[in-house]
VOBAVEX-664826 format. One record per residue (C-alpha): residue in one letter; x, y, z. Coordinates in steps of 0.5 Angstrom, whole numbers, plus 500, padded with zeros to 3 digits. Layout:
<rs>
aXYZ;...
</rs>
This chain:
<rs>
m384565484;a383569478;g390570473;s393564477;t398560474;i399555479;k398548476;t394542479;v397535480;h392533474;d394538470;i401536470;f400529469;q396531463;s401535460;m407531463;e411537463;s418536467;g419540473;p423546474;a431545473;a435546480;t438552479;s446552478;s452556476;y454552471;t449547468;t454544464;a462542463;q462546457;a459552461;w464551467;l470551462;e468557458;h467561464;h475559465;s476561458;r478554457;s485555461;l485552468;g489555473;l492552480;f488552486;f490554493;g488559498;g481558496;k481560489;f484559482;v491562481;r493564474;p501565474;a504570469;d508567464;s507560466;q507554461;t501550460;y499543457;s493542453;l488536454;c484533449;d478528449;s478521446;k476524439;g482529439;a478535440;n481540445;v478540452;c482545456;s489547458;t492547465;v498550468;c505547470;a506549477;a513553478;d517553484;d514559487;d507556486;v509550490;s512555495;h506559496;c501553495;a505550501;s505556505;s497556504;a496549506;v500550513;n495556514;g489551512;y491546516;k491551522;a484553520;w481546519;s484542524;s482547529;l475546528;t471540532;c469534529;h462535528;q464542524;r469538519;a463533518;k458538516;v463541511;l464534508;l457532508;g455539505;v459537499;v454532498;s449537497;a453541492;l454535488;g447534487;q446541484;h452540480;g452533479;q451534471;c457538470;v462533474;t459528470;e460531463;l467534465;c469527467;e467524461;l470529457;c477528460;g476520460;a476520468;s470517469;c467517476;s459518477;p457523482;s453517486;t460514487;l463521490;v457522494;r458515497;l465517499;l463523502;q458520506;y463515509;y468519510;g464525513;s461520518;w469518520;a470525521;q464526526;l467520530;r475521529;d476523537;t470518539;l473511535;i480513534;t482516541;g489519542;w491519534;t492526531;p493529524;l499529521;g499536518;v500537511;v499531506;t501531499;v497526494;v500525488;a497521482;s499519475;d496521468;d492514468;c489514475;s482514476;l478520480;y476515485;s483512486;l485519487;m479521492;l480515496;k486518499;v484525499;l478525503;p480520508;a486525509;l481531510;a476527514;m482526519;g484534520;n489534515;s490539509;v492536503;i496538497;v493534490;v498533484;p493530480;g494526473;r492530467;s486527466;t484528473;a486535474;p480539471;p475534475;a479535481;l479543480;l472543480;l471539486;a476543490;q471549488;l465546490;f469544497;i470551498;g463553497;a461548502;g465551507;l472548507;p477553510;a482556504;g488552504;a485546506;l485543499;n490545494;i491543487;l498543483;t498541476;g504540472;s508534471;n506529477;v512526479;s517531478;l512536481;g510531487;a518531489;k518539489;v512539493;a515534498;q522538499;c518543502;p519543510;s512543512;i510537508;s509531513;y507525508;v507523501;t502518498;y501516491;c496512487;g497510479;n502506475;k508503479;q513506474;d511513476;g511511483;v518508483;l520514480;l517518486;c520514491;k527515488;a526522487;t524523494;a529519498;g533522503;m528528504;g526526511;v519525509;p515518509;v512516502;s507510501;v505507494;s499504491;p500502484;c492501482;v494501475;g497496471;a497490475;t495483473;c490479476;p487472476;f479471474;i479464477;i473459474;f472453478;e468447475;s462448481;a461455478;d455458474;i458458468;d454463464;s454468469;a462467470;v463468462;e458474462;g463477468;v469475465;l467479458;e465485462;a471485466;a476484460;f473488455;r467492457;k469496462;k475501462;k481497465;e486499470;i488492471;h490486466;w486480467;v488473466;l483467466;c484461470;v479455468;q478448471;e480443466;n473440466;v469446464;l474448459;d470446453;s464449455;i467456457;v470456450;a464455447;r460460451;l466465450;k465464442;l458465442;r458471447;m463474443;a460474437;g458481434;m462485440;k465491437;c472493436;v476496442;a479503441;l486503442;q490510445;s495510439;d498506433;e504504437;d499500442;r496497435;a503495433;q504492440;v498488440;d499485433;a506483436;t503480442;v498476438;q503473433;a508471439;a502468442;q500464436;q508462435;q508459442;g502455441;a496459443;t489459439;l485465438;v478466440;q476473437;s469477436;c471478429;a477479424;a482484426;l482490421;p489490417;s491497421;g488502425;a488504432;q483499434;y482491435;p477486437;p476483444;t481477443;v482471448;l489467448;c487460449;g493455451;a497461455;a502459460;p504462467;s511464464;s508467457;p511474456;f504476454;v502474461;v508476465;d508483461;p501484458;s500489452;p495495453;g490492448;p483488449;l487481450;l485476455;p490470456;l487463458;m490458463;t488452465;f488448472;r486441475;s486442482;n484447487;t491447490;e493448483;a488454482;v491458488;t498457485;l496459478;g493465481;n499467486;h504466480;s503474478;p508479482;h502483483;g497482489;q492487488;a485483486;a482476484;s475474482;i473467484;w467464481;t464458484;e457456488;d461452493;l462457499;t467453503;l471453497;a471460495;l473462502;e479457503;t481460496;a480467498;k484466504;s490463500;m490468495;s496473496;v492479494;g488485497;s481484494;v477478493;w471478489;v467472490;n462471484;s463478482;h469483480;s471490480;v467491487;s469498490;d466501496;p470506501;c468501507;l473496504;p480496506;v485494501;s493493502;g497492496;h500485497;k507483494;d509488489;s502492489;g503497494;t506499501;c499502505;t492501506;d487505503;g479504505;g476502511;q478505518;e484501517;g486506511;l485512516;y491511520;q496513515;f494520516;l494520523;r500520528;p499515534;p500518541;s506514542;f509516536;s517515534;p520522532;p519523525;l525523520;p529529520;r528534514;s534535510;s536535503;p538528500;v546527500;s550525494;m551517495;d553511490;y548506492;s552501489;k557502494;f553503500;g555498506;t561495503;a566498507;v567493512;t573491516;p572484520;v577481525;v578474524;i579469530;p583463529;d579457531;d585455536;a584461540;d585460547;a578459550;a581461557;s584467555;a580470549;p574474550;k567470549;y566468542;y558469540;q554465534;q548468530;f542464530;v539462523;g534457521;g533455529;k541453530;a547457533;c552458527;k558462525;s557467519;v558464512;s565468512;g568466518;c570473520;s568476527;v568483529;a570485536;v565488541;h568493546;s566495553;p562502554;g567508552;g571503547;g575500552;r577493553;v574487548;l568484551;a567479546;y567477538;c561477534;p560474527;d560478521;g554477518;g553478510;r549477504;k550470504;d547469511;v541473510;r540469504;n540463508;a536466514;v530468508;e530461505;a529458512;a524464514;a520463508;k519456509;v516456516;q512462515;p506460511;g505454517;w506459522;m501464519;k496458519;k497456526;s491459530;p492465534;s491461541;a497457539;r501462537;a499466544;q502459547;s508459544;l509466546;y507465553;s512459553;l518464550;a516469556;k517464561;g524462558;l526469558;e524469565;a528463567;k534467564;r533474567;q540474571;d544472565;l540477560;a541483566;v548482566;s549482559;i545489559;s549492564;v556489562;q555492555;t551498556;g554500563;l548501566;s547499573;m544492575;d538495578;e537498571;a538492567;e534488571;k528493570;e529492562;v529485563;e522485567;l519490562;s521485556;i518479560;a512484561;r512486553;l512479551;s506477555;d503483552;w504480545;a502473547;a495476550;y494480543;c495474539;d487472539;k485479540;v485480532;f481486529;g477485523;g470482521;a464483517;l463490514;p457494513;v456495506;p451499502;q450493497;s446487497;g452482500;s457481505;a464483506;l470481510;a476485512;l481480514;p488482517;e494478515;a501477516;l506481511;g511475510;v518475512;v520482516;g527485516;v529489522;v535493523;l535494531;p536501535;d542502540;k537504545;n534499550;p538493546;l534487549;l527491550;s527493543;v528486540;i523483544;t518489542;l519488535;l520480535;g513480539;a510484534;a512480528;i511473530;a504475534;t501477527;g504471523;n510473520;a517471520;i523475522;i530477521;m534481526;t540485526;p542487533;s545494535;q552494532;k554498538;y550493543;p549486540;l550482546;p543482550;a540480543;l546474542;a544472550;f537472548;i539466543;q539461549;v532463550;l530462543;q534455543;s530452548;s523455546;d518451541;l518456536;p519453529;a526453526;g527459522;l521463525;v526468528;n533469526;i539474529;i545476524;t550480527;g554485523;s555492520;r549495520;d550498513;q552492510;m546488513;t541494511;a544493504;a543485504;l536486507;a534491502;n536487496;h533481497;s526480493;v523475498;i523480504;k516484504;a518490510;i524493513;w523496520;y530500520;w533504526;g540507524;s543513520;a540518515;e544515510;g541508511;c534511511;q535514504;y538508501;l532504503;q527509500;h531509494;t533501493;c526498496;t522499490;s523493486;p519489489;l516494493;k517494501;t514497506;l518501510;r518504517;l524508518;s527512524;c533516525;q537514531;k540521531;d536528530;e539534527;e542536533;g545530534;k541528540;d538521541;g532521536;g529514537;r523511541;d522511548;w521503548;t520503556;q513506555;s507502556;h501506553;s496501549;s497505543;l504502542;l502495541;e496498536;e501502532;m506496532;w501491530;r498495524;n505496522;a506488522;v499486518;q496487511;w489487510;k485483505;s477485503;v473479501;w466481497;i461475497;p454478493;t447475495;a441474490;
</rs>
């Protein structure tokens, strides 16, 4: 056609011109920032909001140049944002699963159009996260939004969820919490760190453009911890979850204690993780891997290199060769440089030798990559690493010693294992107390991999199907904690007001009420204090019996026995654990008459009602026995070349403060959940109705359960709660009690972190707010099972 400007394929190949660029509102991050006058407001109600006379703080790039300023949210902003989130939840949760999935997948198209802008903004702010990573997150959780009602039957969204991130948290870690919360139908209020605030605001704008209802995603900027606590005070908030460094997470837990809102913590920044190289490893690949992990990638974790002695010289020689010519690593400040210098000097004084890429400059905020050879597990630079490019190196002889060395850290976030022996790799991975294990690789992340922070590295599971349940309410859920303002408490004096009654040893057995014993380490025994408390009949009448008044020393003895036996019990096959529970159920049935009498006498129920509770207890214990070998987990579908496994593991030692309601059935339900999954348990029976639990000791004594696996200690609820909360070995506490007890646990169980399951026995009106233990819904077992396990993902690459 005459005058036509259409080019043929031949013309295009001759000129090699680029095709027309995709149309975009903001082709670069600078253009987007200029559009907002480099002053970013808050985001709620589906739009940017710039409060008048608001305080701001500036964000600078790595060279010190100003990137933009963001607003510090005030109290009125928090209130308006919470109201917007409630409206957003109503609109978002009313959509069908397909409609929600369509919105999330629509953001993928928006990222394709604005990917360059997102990439540049992340680089400017130091919150590097590639669009391809965000696309993978959106695709994964978009598909789960589609399948929620199909594969997670009966579970419903919580409502309004708050996600808080520290200043040093990555955008990926933040979105790993935001997207599953949205996918499950919740509305979200995000309180990002300073570096992730601008990218989060840009993504919120893209979400609204993709069709997300106004108010479903809201961004509040400011001081993350104090602002997060202000948001948690709003009555509409159902759940608060945090990601970042542990220090800010602890402050958030303490600030929100007593508000009646559950809080979970994922300290994904600052953990110390082992990088283990066995003699059977591909040494060249392992050395290249450790250099990349320790010095070439932006570090959120600190690595410790553990090398088998047989290959130490070979690895050190390769480190020297590969590190030659590596450039110095920039530090954040001169203070960091001073700290690095002090750490290196102290390491050399302790006998460590240095392997450096070049000599350190006398001054300046940079330092060469340095390996500290000859470190010991107790060395200060291993226990409390400095922020610079330092890599401690330790040695081990045997495979068992490697596991001991790798588990020495109080953190349990991740480990990298290098060996060509697959059997050794899997055995080591299973023995490591960490949430992620990478075999012949490191730092592999994908949203399909479930990760639980073991030990002091978190109280919830992120990623995978398992990570969705923290944002869902089960069909058989116990009533939430009553919302309230924290009460003024002296935490050091909680549980100290005890008035025991001393029972003389020569009491007349014929005339005195029965004297019960507690159960510690597989034996019935008195309390360490030798004191007892009276148990009265219903209504406070006559004295029915005397129970030991347990305390801190009794808990110490019980934890010592439980920690000794729990690893062996966890390693038993599920079928072996099932047989032990079936045997325990038979013993319970043999004592059914005695147990029914104890329930009737203690609670005032009729014998028919008491016998019904015993019958339900026998059936519940049999349910748990059958549940033992019906373990979830297995291989995961990953988009990369390799194989991934998701493994549910026991928490460890669990402390339980039992409710007053159904004093035998609640004992059996919680005991079964704990030991069926491989945990050891320390139980404090109801202070009001302890006799059924103490009568159950006779069943335990005749069972084949290992001594110390189950421990029952009576005493003051508050005193026992304080003893459990302050023991560092106990990993989780399940608590039924007062609002003050819930507040105490939320404030105290932060060092080390403990997983808490809290329930207030009385609601705001003074009515019984506890769980209905008699229901037989299958979701009760599933919920309890999920509370009793933590997840580990194992990544095995292939060629």
